[in-house]
C-alpha beads as a LAMMPS data file, in Angstrom:
LAMMPS data file: protein, C-alpha beads

85 atoms
84 bonds

1 atom types
1 bond types

-500.0 500.0 xlo xhi
-500.0 500.0 ylo yhi
-500.0 500.0 zlo zhi

Masses

1 110.0

Atoms # bond

1 1 1 -0.005 0.002 -0.003
2 1 1 2.826 2.434 0.829
3 1 1 4.374 1.871 -2.629
4 1 1 1.048 2.676 -4.291
5 1 1 0.608 5.777 -2.113
6 1 1 4.171 6.912 -2.823
7 1 1 3.761 6.435 -6.576
8 1 1 0.558 8.476 -6.505
9 1 1 2.243 11.198 -4.415
10 1 1 5.157 11.346 -6.882
11 1 1 2.791 11.641 -9.842
12 1 1 0.831 14.452 -8.207
13 1 1 3.992 16.287 -7.138
14 1 1 5.509 15.981 -10.588
15 1 1 2.361 17.429 -12.173
16 1 1 2.194 20.228 -9.622
17 1 1 5.859 21.206 -9.315
18 1 1 7.736 19.731 -12.262
19 1 1 11.405 20.429 -11.794
20 1 1 10.950 23.949 -10.422
21 1 1 11.488 23.204 -6.734
22 1 1 13.112 20.586 -4.555
23 1 1 10.667 18.209 -2.859
24 1 1 10.311 14.680 -1.565
25 1 1 7.038 12.903 -2.278
26 1 1 6.007 10.275 0.237
27 1 1 3.041 8.020 0.673
28 1 1 2.080 6.916 4.166
29 1 1 -0.169 4.130 5.405
30 1 1 -0.848 3.914 9.121
31 1 1 -2.047 6.125 11.923
32 1 1 -2.968 9.183 9.960
33 1 1 -2.540 12.142 10.736
34 1 1 -0.070 11.268 13.513
35 1 1 2.293 9.544 11.058
36 1 1 2.182 12.559 8.730
37 1 1 3.245 14.881 11.545
38 1 1 5.906 12.438 12.808
39 1 1 7.509 12.002 9.387
40 1 1 7.288 15.728 8.630
41 1 1 9.173 16.459 11.859
42 1 1 11.755 13.711 11.208
43 1 1 12.371 15.020 7.693
44 1 1 12.439 18.689 8.797
45 1 1 9.646 19.546 6.376
46 1 1 8.952 23.195 5.850
47 1 1 5.585 22.732 4.095
48 1 1 3.085 19.875 3.848
49 1 1 0.888 19.327 0.781
50 1 1 -2.026 16.994 1.419
51 1 1 -5.013 15.821 -0.588
52 1 1 -8.241 16.024 1.401
53 1 1 -11.613 14.465 0.801
54 1 1 -14.268 16.650 -0.758
55 1 1 -16.993 16.951 1.876
56 1 1 -19.789 19.307 2.739
57 1 1 -19.085 21.777 5.568
58 1 1 -21.484 19.828 7.784
59 1 1 -19.706 16.560 7.001
60 1 1 -16.373 18.062 8.002
61 1 1 -17.819 19.391 11.270
62 1 1 -19.475 16.103 12.246
63 1 1 -16.857 13.566 11.137
64 1 1 -13.601 15.514 11.333
65 1 1 -10.972 15.477 8.637
66 1 1 -7.380 14.214 8.395
67 1 1 -6.341 17.387 6.564
68 1 1 -7.856 19.536 9.308
69 1 1 -5.927 17.599 11.972
70 1 1 -2.679 18.069 10.059
71 1 1 -3.343 21.797 9.719
72 1 1 -3.925 22.093 13.465
73 1 1 -0.917 19.987 14.477
74 1 1 1.815 20.990 11.997
75 1 1 3.993 23.959 12.912
76 1 1 4.235 25.323 9.386
77 1 1 2.213 25.885 6.241
78 1 1 -0.132 23.159 5.012
79 1 1 -1.658 23.242 1.549
80 1 1 -4.789 21.117 1.057
81 1 1 -6.202 20.147 -2.320
82 1 1 -9.444 18.287 -3.001
83 1 1 -10.273 16.110 -5.931
84 1 1 -13.800 15.367 -7.083
85 1 1 -14.707 11.698 -7.286

Bonds

1 1 1 2
2 1 2 3
3 1 3 4
4 1 4 5
5 1 5 6
6 1 6 7
7 1 7 8
8 1 8 9
9 1 9 10
10 1 10 11
11 1 11 12
12 1 12 13
13 1 13 14
14 1 14 15
15 1 15 16
16 1 16 17
17 1 17 18
18 1 18 19
19 1 19 20
20 1 20 21
21 1 21 22
22 1 22 23
23 1 23 24
24 1 24 25
25 1 25 26
26 1 26 27
27 1 27 28
28 1 28 29
29 1 29 30
30 1 30 31
31 1 31 32
32 1 32 33
33 1 33 34
34 1 34 35
35 1 35 36
36 1 36 37
37 1 37 38
38 1 38 39
39 1 39 40
40 1 40 41
41 1 41 42
42 1 42 43
43 1 43 44
44 1 44 45
45 1 45 46
46 1 46 47
47 1 47 48
48 1 48 49
49 1 49 50
50 1 50 51
51 1 51 52
52 1 52 53
53 1 53 54
54 1 54 55
55 1 55 56
56 1 56 57
57 1 57 58
58 1 58 59
59 1 59 60
60 1 60 61
61 1 61 62
62 1 62 63
63 1 63 64
64 1 64 65
65 1 65 66
66 1 66 67
67 1 67 68
68 1 68 69
69 1 69 70
70 1 70 71
71 1 71 72
72 1 72 73
73 1 73 74
74 1 74 75
75 1 75 76
76 1 76 77
77 1 77 78
78 1 78 79
79 1 79 80
80 1 80 81
81 1 81 82
82 1 82 83
83 1 83 84
84 1 84 85
């Protein structure tokens, strides 16, 4: 699963950034968002880019959201994108 997630992250990063900036794309499977924060701290990340689920405002309020947790826990900028299904 991590290989699939990493491949998808690399494809998205390549489309978004090309060769313009230095980045490391990673895919994580596990205790999300805790693992995202842990790895970001271990890797000294300056910025996290995360793909969130497209939900209604009420759905986000009732069920929470991984992206929202990362935003609240990470001590740096977090960019969230959503993709329609």
